[in-house]
Each structure stands twice: as C-alpha cells, then as structure tokens.
C-alpha positions as CSV (number, residue, x, y, z in Angstrom):
1,X,6.5,0.3,-17.8
2,X,4.0,2.7,-16.8
3,X,2.0,-0.3,-14.5
4,X,5.5,-1.1,-13.1
5,X,6.8,2.3,-12.0
6,X,2.9,2.7,-10.4
7,X,3.0,-0.3,-8.5
8,X,6.8,0.5,-7.2
9,X,5.7,4.3,-6.6
10,X,2.6,2.9,-4.8
11,X,4.6,0.9,-2.4
12,X,7.1,3.2,-1.9
13,X,4.7,5.8,-0.9
14,X,2.9,3.3,1.5
15,X,6.2,3.0,3.4
16,X,6.9,6.2,3.8
17,X,3.7,6.7,5.3
18,X,3.7,3.7,7.4
19,X,6.5,5.1,9.0
20,X,5.6,8.6,9.3
21,X,2.3,7.0,10.9
22,X,4.4,4.9,13.6
23,X,7.7,6.5,14.5
24,X,6.6,10.7,13.8
25,X,2.5,10.5,15.0
26,X,2.1,12.6,18.0
27,X,-1.1,10.8,18.6
28,X,0.5,7.3,18.6
29,X,2.9,5.8,21.6
30,X,6.1,4.4,19.7
31,X,6.4,2.1,22.5
32,X,3.1,0.0,22.1
33,X,3.6,-2.9,19.6
34,X,0.3,-4.2,19.0
35,X,-0.9,-1.2,16.5
36,X,2.9,-0.9,15.1
37,X,2.1,-4.8,14.4
38,X,-1.3,-4.0,12.9
39,X,-0.5,-1.8,10.7
40,X,2.5,-4.4,9.2
41,X,0.6,-6.5,8.8
42,X,-1.8,-4.5,7.1
43,X,-0.3,-1.7,5.6
44,X,3.4,-2.5,5.0
45,X,3.6,-5.9,3.8
46,X,0.9,-5.4,1.0
47,X,3.5,-2.4,0.5
48,X,6.1,-5.0,-0.2
49,X,4.5,-7.4,-2.1
50,X,3.4,-4.8,-4.7
51,X,6.9,-3.6,-5.1
52,X,8.0,-7.5,-5.8
53,X,4.8,-7.7,-7.9
54,X,5.6,-4.7,-10.1
55,X,9.3,-5.7,-10.6
56,X,8.4,-9.3,-11.4
57,X,5.3,-8.4,-13.9
58,X,2.7,-10.5,-11.6
59,X,-0.4,-8.9,-11.8
60,X,-2.3,-11.4,-9.5
61,X,0.4,-10.4,-6.6
62,X,-0.6,-6.5,-7.4
63,X,-4.3,-7.7,-6.7
64,X,-4.1,-9.6,-3.8
65,X,-1.8,-6.5,-2.5
66,X,-4.9,-4.6,-3.0
67,X,-7.5,-6.4,-1.3
68,X,-4.8,-7.4,1.6
69,X,-4.5,-3.1,2.1
70,X,-7.9,-2.5,1.4
71,X,-9.1,-2.6,4.8
72,X,-7.0,-0.8,6.5
73,X,-6.8,1.9,3.9
74,X,-10.6,2.5,3.9
75,X,-10.4,3.0,7.8
76,X,-7.9,5.5,7.5
77,X,-9.3,7.4,4.5
78,X,-12.3,8.2,6.8
79,X,-9.5,9.8,9.7
80,X,-8.8,13.7,8.9
81,X,-5.1,14.2,8.0
82,X,-2.4,12.8,5.8
83,X,-2.7,8.9,6.7
84,X,-5.7,9.3,4.4
85,X,-3.7,8.9,1.6
86,X,-3.4,5.2,2.5
87,X,-6.4,4.6,0.5
88,X,-4.6,6.5,-2.8
89,X,-2.0,3.9,-2.5
90,X,-4.0,1.0,-2.1
91,X,-5.9,2.5,-5.6
92,X,-2.6,2.9,-7.1
93,X,-2.5,-0.8,-6.6
94,X,-5.4,-1.4,-8.5
95,X,-4.2,0.9,-11.6
96,X,-1.1,-1.0,-11.7
97,X,-2.8,-4.1,-11.6
98,X,-5.9,-3.2,-14.4
99,X,-2.7,-2.0,-16.4
100,X,-0.4,-5.0,-16.0
101,X,-3.2,-7.1,-16.7
102,X,-4.7,-5.3,-19.9
103,X,-1.0,-5.3,-21.0
104,X,-0.5,-8.9,-20.7
105,X,-4.2,-9.5,-22.4
106,X,-3.3,-7.2,-26.0
C-alpha cells in the first residue's frame, strides 16, 4: 500500500512541477513548443507511467519510469530553484519500485 501511495504521489508531484515549469516559469517562453515537448516526453509521460504502474501494481513499469525520467531529473537537480525537486520525484519512483518489488517477493 505504501509503495502504491508513493508512486502516485511522486507522479502527481512531477505533474505539478511540470505545469509550473512550462506555464508559470518567468524564465521560459510559453510560446516555444520545443522545450515544452522535450519536458513532456522526458518528465510528464514518465510521471503518467509511474501513476499507472502504481495503480496496477506493476513494479517493472515504475522502474522504466525511473530510468526514463532520470536524465532530465539529473539535469534539473543541478539547477537552482524549485525545479531541482524533479530529482526527488525521480528518487520516489525508485523507492516505490523497490518497496513494490520486495513486497511481491515476500
């Protein structure tokens, strides 16, 4: 149960951060499609996959979401400000995967 909750919360947290990054960030241009598409494929879609994986109890999908979001999350961890929290949500995917995997093996 904890692993499901962590996966869902991690995904929702990423979705909220993605909305802030693309629509409320004073340093980005909301009229450019390329940065939005890049972050959509590298951050938003893995978040949706993590939520789906948590709801359906499929740990391998959580691991795929973690690996998929890892490059963009590592890049954003090195930036100053709130967007470094993308790294936290990526680690939450990994923790949820591990909890789900160990609970399944017991």
